[in-house]
N, C-alpha and C positions, 0 to 999 in steps of 0.2 A: 308376700305370704303365699304359701302354697297349701292346698286343701286336698285331702283324700277322703273318699267315702267307702273305700274297699280295703281297709287295713294296710294301706301303703302300696298296693299293686300299681295304682295309677294316681298321679298328682296333677292338679291344675292350679295355675296361678290365679289368685283371687284379688290380691292387692298389687296393682301394677305400678310399682315405684322402683327406681334403680337405687334408692337410698337404703341405708342400713336400718333395719327394724331393730331397735334397741330393747324393746319389751313388748310383750303381748299378755293381756290378762283377761280372764273370764270372770264375770260378775258372780259373787256368791249369792246374789239375790235373784238373778234371772240367767239361766244357763244359755239363753240365746244371745245375751249381750256381751260383746267382746270389745276391748280397747287396745290400740297399739300406738306406740310412739317411735319416732325416727330421729336420725341424726340431723336432717335438715328439711324434711318434708312434712313436719308438723305431727299432729295427732289424728288418729282415725278411729271410727266407731263402726261396729256391725251389730245389727239387731236380728240377724238370721243365722247364728252359729258360725259366722265368719265366711259365709258364701259371698256376700257383697259388702263393700266398705264405702263409707263417706268420710271425707275430711272434715274435721271439727274446725270450722272457720274461725272460731273465737280464740283458738290457741295459736300463739305466734310460732312461726317456723324458722326464724332467723338464728336460733340457737339449738344446740343438741338437747333433745329430750331423752333422759336416760331411763326413767321408768314411770309407770303409772300404777295407781292402786285404787281399789274400791274400799270404802269404809264398810266393814262387816256389820256395823250397827245401824247404818242409814243408807239406803239404796241411792239417795240423791247426792251423797258426798263422795267426791273423787279428789285425788291429789296427783300432781306431776312433779318430778324432780328434773331440774335442768341445769346445765352448765351455762351460766350467764343470766338466766332468768330466775334461778333459785327455786322456790316452791310456788306453784300455782295451785289454787284449789277451786273447786266448784261445789256449790251446795244446792244446785238445781238440776242435777243429772247431766251436767256438761253443757248446758246452754250458755252460761256465762262463766268466766274465770277471773279470779282475783290474784294479784301478787300478794304473797304472804311471807315477806322477808323481814319485817320489822323485828329486830332482835337477833337476826342471824348475821354472821360475819360477812363483810364485804371483801373481795368480790363474791357474788352469789354463785358458789360452785357446789351445788347439791347433787350428790351422786345417787342417792336412793331415798325414797320415802316409803313409809309403811304405817298401817293403822292397826292397833291391837284390838282384841275383842271387846274392849270397853270404850273404844272411840278415841284413844290417845293417838295423836299423829306424831310420827318420828321423822327426822331428817338427818341423814348422814352427810355432813359437810366435809368436803375434801380437805384432808390434812388439818382438821380442827378436832371435832368431837361429834358425838351423837347429840342431837337436840330433841326435845319433846315439847308438845303443845297440847294443853287440855281444852283449848278453845278453837281447834281446827285451824291453827296457823296465825291467829291474831296476835298471840304473844308466844315467845319461845323461852325455854330454859335449857342450859347445858346439862347433859347427863354425865355419867361417870366414865365414859370410854375415851378420855382425852387422847388425842393423837391417832385414833383409830379410823378405819374406813370400813363401814359396814357395806358388804357387797350384795346382801340379799336379806329380805325380811320374809319370814314364814309365819302366817297367821293361822293359829290353831283355834278350833272352837273353844269357847269358854266352858270349863268343866263345872257342872253343878252337881251337888250331892243330894 
């Protein structure tokens, strides 16, 4: 990961890994908090706008981690999509992580996870369908996109009238 503080005139490397960074996300709750996941170097966190990074030791690094997401309804809830590990979730701000694959197809090949503005967790399972969970991954239900592969989730703020 490279960082610039002058609109791209100069860049400096802030996360020194030779591994591919698959995803990087900024917290919707704290603009200083960033998370990144990699192909084989695990997950990383920054609490200073990406200036410095620390590896999240509780997240395994033996499988590709494809994306990470923050729950817009709860700053302590995070989810990771992985090829081989499936869905990992944390409900304590990333201190501990749980395997949340009960009800998802085997092998656990989850391409993307996302959380909607009401806290529903989604998982795009490779060559299967989109799954959703209303209890943050403890149970899963198939959605209506059979055979699809969702490549990106975009969370928009909940509209209130």
